[in-house]
TIPA-644943 format. One record per residue (C-alpha): residue number from 1; x, y, z. Coordinates in steps of 0.02 Angstrom, whole numbers, padded with zeros to 5 digits, always signed. Last residue first. Layout:
N
+------+--------+--------+--------+
! resi !      x !      y !      z !
+------+--------+--------+--------+
!  NUM !      X !      Y !      Z !
...
+------+--------+--------+--------+
***
This chain:
286
+------+--------+--------+--------+
! resi !      x !      y !      z !
+------+--------+--------+--------+
!  286 ! -00739 ! +01069 ! -01073 !
!  285 ! -00918 ! +01053 ! -01136 !
!  284 ! -00897 ! +01009 ! -01321 !
!  283 ! -00741 ! +00903 ! -01296 !
!  282 ! -00826 ! +00802 ! -01158 !
!  281 ! -00992 ! +00769 ! -01243 !
!  280 ! -00960 ! +00587 ! -01292 !
!  279 ! -00840 ! +00563 ! -01146 !
!  278 ! -00984 ! +00586 ! -01023 !
!  277 ! -01059 ! +00413 ! -01049 !
!  276 ! -00897 ! +00319 ! -01021 !
!  275 ! -00860 ! +00421 ! -00865 !
!  274 ! -01036 ! +00402 ! -00797 !
!  273 ! -01038 ! +00213 ! -00824 !
!  272 ! -00863 ! +00188 ! -00755 !
!  271 ! -00905 ! +00292 ! -00600 !
!  270 ! -01070 ! +00203 ! -00566 !
!  269 ! -00988 ! +00032 ! -00581 !
!  268 ! -00841 ! +00085 ! -00473 !
!  267 ! -00954 ! +00164 ! -00341 !
!  266 ! -01055 ! +00004 ! -00326 !
!  265 ! -00905 ! -00113 ! -00316 !
!  264 ! -00813 ! -00003 ! -00189 !
!  263 ! -00967 ! +00014 ! -00079 !
!  262 ! -00983 ! -00176 ! -00078 !
!  261 ! -00802 ! -00190 ! -00017 !
!  260 ! -00832 ! -00057 ! +00115 !
!  259 ! -00988 ! -00147 ! +00177 !
!  258 ! -00895 ! -00313 ! +00179 !
!  257 ! -00759 ! -00239 ! +00290 !
!  256 ! -00889 ! -00163 ! +00406 !
!  255 ! -00978 ! -00330 ! +00422 !
!  254 ! -00813 ! -00425 ! +00438 !
!  253 ! -00768 ! -00315 ! +00585 !
!  252 ! -00593 ! -00275 ! +00645 !
!  251 ! -00540 ! -00166 ! +00789 !
!  250 ! -00386 ! -00073 ! +00848 !
!  249 ! -00224 ! -00154 ! +00899 !
!  248 ! -00151 ! -00319 ! +00838 !
!  247 ! +00006 ! -00242 ! +00761 !
!  246 ! -00004 ! -00264 ! +00573 !
!  245 ! -00170 ! -00356 ! +00558 !
!  244 ! -00267 ! -00235 ! +00666 !
!  243 ! -00186 ! -00086 ! +00581 !
!  242 ! -00225 ! -00155 ! +00408 !
!  241 ! -00405 ! -00195 ! +00454 !
!  240 ! -00428 ! -00022 ! +00530 !
!  239 ! -00374 ! +00056 ! +00365 !
!  238 ! -00487 ! -00059 ! +00264 !
!  237 ! -00637 ! -00025 ! +00379 !
!  236 ! -00620 ! +00164 ! +00392 !
!  235 ! -00613 ! +00201 ! +00205 !
!  234 ! -00799 ! +00168 ! +00177 !
!  233 ! -00850 ! +00296 ! +00310 !
!  232 ! -01005 ! +00213 ! +00381 !
!  231 ! -00896 ! +00153 ! +00526 !
!  230 ! -00857 ! +00333 ! +00571 !
!  229 ! -01040 ! +00377 ! +00568 !
!  228 ! -01076 ! +00235 ! +00688 !
!  227 ! -00938 ! +00297 ! +00805 !
!  226 ! -01006 ! +00474 ! +00796 !
!  225 ! -01176 ! +00413 ! +00853 !
!  224 ! -01105 ! +00302 ! +00991 !
!  223 ! -00988 ! +00438 ! +01062 !
!  222 ! -00830 ! +00346 ! +01116 !
!  221 ! -00718 ! +00393 ! +00969 !
!  220 ! -00545 ! +00350 ! +01039 !
!  219 ! -00576 ! +00167 ! +00996 !
!  218 ! -00562 ! +00213 ! +00812 !
!  217 ! -00379 ! +00259 ! +00843 !
!  216 ! -00318 ! +00436 ! +00809 !
!  215 ! -00212 ! +00518 ! +00674 !
!  214 ! -00278 ! +00407 ! +00534 !
!  213 ! -00447 ! +00350 ! +00598 !
!  212 ! -00549 ! +00432 ! +00458 !
!  211 ! -00660 ! +00586 ! +00481 !
!  210 ! -00501 ! +00690 ! +00498 !
!  209 ! -00444 ! +00627 ! +00328 !
!  208 ! -00610 ! +00671 ! +00250 !
!  207 ! -00584 ! +00854 ! +00290 !
!  206 ! -00423 ! +00859 ! +00187 !
!  205 ! -00503 ! +00758 ! +00046 !
!  204 ! -00653 ! +00876 ! +00039 !
!  203 ! -00541 ! +01029 ! +00030 !
!  202 ! -00437 ! +00951 ! -00109 !
!  201 ! -00600 ! +00905 ! -00202 !
!  200 ! -00683 ! +01077 ! -00194 !
!  199 ! -00567 ! +01167 ! -00313 !
!  198 ! -00598 ! +01042 ! -00453 !
!  197 ! -00784 ! +01047 ! -00411 !
!  196 ! -00781 ! +01226 ! -00476 !
!  195 ! -00780 ! +01157 ! -00653 !
!  194 ! -00962 ! +01102 ! -00651 !
!  193 ! -00992 ! +01040 ! -00828 !
!  192 ! -00836 ! +00937 ! -00865 !
!  191 ! -00811 ! +00930 ! -00677 !
!  190 ! -00956 ! +00807 ! -00660 !
!  189 ! -00870 ! +00667 ! -00756 !
!  188 ! -00709 ! +00694 ! -00658 !
!  187 ! -00807 ! +00685 ! -00495 !
!  186 ! -00886 ! +00519 ! -00541 !
!  185 ! -00722 ! +00447 ! -00607 !
!  184 ! -00629 ! +00502 ! -00451 !
!  183 ! -00761 ! +00422 ! -00340 !
!  182 ! -00738 ! +00257 ! -00429 !
!  181 ! -00549 ! +00269 ! -00435 !
!  180 ! -00532 ! +00315 ! -00251 !
!  179 ! -00651 ! +00176 ! -00198 !
!  178 ! -00563 ! +00050 ! -00309 !
!  177 ! -00388 ! +00098 ! -00254 !
!  176 ! -00434 ! +00091 ! -00069 !
!  175 ! -00523 ! -00076 ! -00094 !
!  174 ! -00380 ! -00151 ! -00195 !
!  173 ! -00254 ! -00097 ! -00062 !
!  172 ! -00360 ! -00182 ! +00072 !
!  171 ! -00381 ! -00338 ! -00035 !
!  170 ! -00192 ! -00351 ! -00055 !
!  169 ! -00173 ! -00327 ! +00136 !
!  168 ! -00299 ! -00460 ! +00185 !
!  167 ! -00154 ! -00574 ! +00234 !
!  166 ! -00125 ! -00453 ! +00379 !
!  165 ! -00279 ! -00530 ! +00458 !
!  164 ! -00168 ! -00679 ! +00501 !
!  163 ! -00086 ! -00587 ! +00644 !
!  162 ! +00046 ! -00457 ! +00686 !
!  161 ! +00062 ! -00431 ! +00875 !
!  160 ! +00182 ! -00292 ! +00923 !
!  159 ! +00291 ! -00302 ! +01079 !
!  158 ! +00415 ! -00158 ! +01079 !
!  157 ! +00594 ! -00216 ! +01105 !
!  156 ! +00669 ! -00051 ! +01052 !
!  155 ! +00794 ! -00118 ! +00925 !
!  154 ! +00703 ! -00275 ! +00868 !
!  153 ! +00519 ! -00224 ! +00870 !
!  152 ! +00539 ! -00035 ! +00859 !
!  151 ! +00661 ! -00047 ! +00714 !
!  150 ! +00556 ! -00181 ! +00628 !
!  149 ! +00406 ! -00063 ! +00619 !
!  148 ! +00511 ! +00085 ! +00562 !
!  147 ! +00585 ! -00020 ! +00421 !
!  146 ! +00414 ! -00091 ! +00375 !
!  145 ! +00338 ! +00083 ! +00370 !
!  144 ! +00479 ! +00144 ! +00257 !
!  143 ! +00446 ! -00003 ! +00141 !
!  142 ! +00263 ! +00049 ! +00136 !
!  141 ! +00319 ! +00223 ! +00083 !
!  140 ! +00416 ! +00150 ! -00063 !
!  139 ! +00272 ! +00035 ! -00113 !
!  138 ! +00149 ! +00180 ! -00106 !
!  137 ! +00253 ! +00284 ! -00225 !
!  136 ! +00255 ! +00145 ! -00353 !
!  135 ! +00071 ! +00106 ! -00320 !
!  134 ! +00031 ! +00284 ! -00372 !
!  133 ! +00066 ! +00233 ! -00551 !
!  132 ! -00073 ! +00104 ! -00546 !
!  131 ! -00208 ! +00222 ! -00482 !
!  130 ! -00157 ! +00358 ! -00605 !
!  129 ! -00151 ! +00233 ! -00750 !
!  128 ! -00333 ! +00192 ! -00716 !
!  127 ! -00381 ! +00376 ! -00723 !
!  126 ! -00300 ! +00398 ! -00896 !
!  125 ! -00342 ! +00232 ! -00980 !
!  124 ! -00527 ! +00256 ! -00943 !
!  123 ! -00531 ! +00375 ! -01092 !
!  122 ! -00514 ! +00232 ! -01214 !
!  121 ! -00414 ! +00306 ! -01359 !
!  120 ! -00450 ! +00444 ! -01483 !
!  119 ! -00325 ! +00578 ! -01530 !
!  118 ! -00317 ! +00767 ! -01530 !
!  117 ! -00454 ! +00827 ! -01413 !
!  116 ! -00416 ! +00697 ! -01279 !
!  115 ! -00234 ! +00755 ! -01275 !
!  114 ! -00280 ! +00937 ! -01247 !
!  113 ! -00410 ! +00896 ! -01116 !
!  112 ! -00293 ! +00782 ! -01019 !
!  111 ! -00290 ! +00881 ! -00857 !
!  110 ! -00477 ! +00921 ! -00867 !
!  109 ! -00534 ! +00741 ! -00892 !
!  108 ! -00412 ! +00661 ! -00769 !
!  107 ! -00445 ! +00786 ! -00630 !
!  106 ! -00544 ! +00670 ! -00516 !
!  105 ! -00417 ! +00532 ! -00548 !
!  104 ! -00279 ! +00645 ! -00479 !
!  103 ! -00372 ! +00690 ! -00319 !
!  102 ! -00438 ! +00514 ! -00286 !
!  101 ! -00273 ! +00427 ! -00318 !
!  100 ! -00180 ! +00556 ! -00213 !
!   99 ! -00303 ! +00534 ! -00070 !
!   98 ! -00300 ! +00343 ! -00068 !
!   97 ! -00111 ! +00325 ! -00079 !
!   96 ! -00084 ! +00463 ! +00049 !
!   95 ! -00210 ! +00381 ! +00165 !
!   94 ! -00131 ! +00209 ! +00161 !
!   93 ! +00047 ! +00267 ! +00193 !
!   92 ! -00006 ! +00401 ! +00320 !
!   91 ! -00108 ! +00279 ! +00423 !
!   90 ! +00033 ! +00153 ! +00446 !
!   89 ! +00157 ! +00295 ! +00475 !
!   88 ! +00051 ! +00369 ! +00615 !
!   87 ! +00044 ! +00210 ! +00717 !
!   86 ! +00225 ! +00159 ! +00690 !
!   85 ! +00294 ! +00333 ! +00729 !
!   84 ! +00178 ! +00346 ! +00882 !
!   83 ! +00230 ! +00184 ! +00963 !
!   82 ! +00071 ! +00079 ! +00988 !
!   81 ! -00013 ! +00089 ! +01158 !
!   80 ! -00183 ! +00114 ! +01072 !
!   79 ! -00122 ! +00278 ! +00994 !
!   78 ! -00180 ! +00403 ! +01124 !
!   77 ! -00223 ! +00586 ! +01084 !
!   76 ! -00121 ! +00705 ! +01192 !
!   75 ! -00175 ! +00860 ! +01096 !
!   74 ! -00005 ! +00945 ! +01112 !
!   73 ! +00112 ! +00795 ! +01118 !
!   72 ! +00032 ! +00660 ! +01010 !
!   71 ! -00089 ! +00758 ! +00901 !
!   70 ! +00017 ! +00911 ! +00862 !
!   69 ! +00196 ! +00850 ! +00892 !
!   68 ! +00179 ! +00669 ! +00835 !
!   67 ! +00067 ! +00721 ! +00691 !
!   66 ! +00200 ! +00846 ! +00632 !
!   65 ! +00336 ! +00712 ! +00633 !
!   64 ! +00225 ! +00587 ! +00542 !
!   63 ! +00186 ! +00716 ! +00407 !
!   62 ! +00371 ! +00758 ! +00386 !
!   61 ! +00413 ! +00574 ! +00371 !
!   60 ! +00273 ! +00549 ! +00244 !
!   59 ! +00332 ! +00693 ! +00132 !
!   58 ! +00520 ! +00670 ! +00146 !
!   57 ! +00527 ! +00489 ! +00090 !
!   56 ! +00428 ! +00503 ! -00071 !
!   55 ! +00507 ! +00674 ! -00094 !
!   54 ! +00675 ! +00587 ! -00105 !
!   53 ! +00622 ! +00519 ! -00273 !
!   52 ! +00674 ! +00682 ! -00356 !
!   51 ! +00760 ! +00800 ! -00234 !
!   50 ! +00786 ! +00948 ! -00348 !
!   49 ! +00640 ! +00922 ! -00466 !
!   48 ! +00637 ! +00955 ! -00653 !
!   47 ! +00561 ! +00786 ! -00696 !
!   46 ! +00531 ! +00671 ! -00549 !
!   45 ! +00339 ! +00667 ! -00555 !
!   44 ! +00341 ! +00666 ! -00745 !
!   43 ! +00434 ! +00500 ! -00748 !
!   42 ! +00304 ! +00410 ! -00642 !
!   41 ! +00156 ! +00478 ! -00740 !
!   40 ! +00236 ! +00435 ! -00908 !
!   39 ! +00272 ! +00256 ! -00857 !
!   38 ! +00093 ! +00235 ! -00798 !
!   37 ! +00029 ! +00312 ! -00959 !
!   36 ! +00130 ! +00189 ! -01063 !
!   35 ! +00070 ! +00047 ! -00952 !
!   34 ! -00111 ! +00096 ! -00980 !
!   33 ! -00083 ! +00111 ! -01167 !
!   32 ! -00035 ! -00073 ! -01175 !
!   31 ! -00209 ! -00112 ! -01109 !
!   30 ! -00288 ! -00054 ! -01272 !
!   29 ! -00391 ! -00211 ! -01303 !
!   28 ! -00434 ! -00220 ! -01118 !
!   27 ! -00498 ! -00041 ! -01120 !
!   26 ! -00612 ! -00081 ! -01268 !
!   25 ! -00692 ! -00222 ! -01169 !
!   24 ! -00703 ! -00114 ! -01012 !
!   23 ! -00799 ! +00028 ! -01097 !
!   22 ! -00935 ! +00026 ! -00964 !
!   21 ! -01083 ! -00012 ! -01076 !
!   20 ! -01134 ! +00107 ! -01212 !
!   19 ! -01073 ! +00287 ! -01204 !
!   18 ! -00950 ! +00264 ! -01343 !
!   17 ! -00953 ! +00161 ! -01503 !
!   16 ! -01131 ! +00212 ! -01542 !
!   15 ! -01087 ! +00388 ! -01596 !
!   14 ! -00955 ! +00325 ! -01717 !
!   13 ! -00774 ! +00270 ! -01715 !
!   12 ! -00721 ! +00137 ! -01838 !
!   11 ! -00557 ! +00047 ! -01810 !
!   10 ! -00454 ! -00062 ! -01928 !
!    9 ! -00512 ! +00026 ! -02085 !
!    8 ! -00470 ! -00057 ! -02251 !
!    7 ! -00457 ! +00062 ! -02398 !
!    6 ! -00534 ! -00009 ! -02558 !
!    5 ! -00655 ! +00137 ! -02573 !
!    4 ! -00509 ! +00258 ! -02577 !
!    3 ! -00442 ! +00172 ! -02732 !
!    2 ! -00279 ! +00075 ! -02733 !
!    1 ! -00138 ! +00133 ! -02846 !
+------+--------+--------+--------+
***
């Protein structure tokens, strides 16, 4: 029988093993956990539901329908001569991906408190899996956008002008995911001490949508001061870039696009650092 002193430990967890660096090296070693969490997140969304995956179709279609009535008919807000279903659906797809990533990543510490208290693994696995699992829903809604887009082009004869800027689409998705993940990590780190932030995030996300050209084109904002504030919104540039590439309407600026990309890098670095640092005291403060 081997003695206790002869036991070989594969992993040693001490005070210095967390809170130093960004935890990316350890996350890469445990990357298989990310895919397990992604699979779990996707399955849980359909469990004990009546319509299951149909919600992925119902939710954006219902939103587009309401926007057409409220903002299109009642408010009379223009859509840059783009058919309203196409215009609203493009914004809804991108915004729902961004908002759900931000909201769920912001609650990653509190939602997984029980799991974090029982077993150790890189805590970044949880928020990262949220961003990746939401891509499944986003891909379905993007397919709906493509179907609506092609319907108006071939069945209705609407002249839309897709262009080479559409090739930026992978970068656009990366920017939205990165900004949502970075901000979610920061908020999640703060909620361990200030728990009322959990109630504030849904309100902030709802207000943020109206400060982003989702239900109206950026050209509709004619006030110079408001227009500058809109451009400072880091989500504005990627959404406008997608619209400009998809149907040639709206505006595109490399300066604004670069600003949003730089914002993503900075907020990701800050978020990873705060999240990795806070996990040391998480169980004691939750």
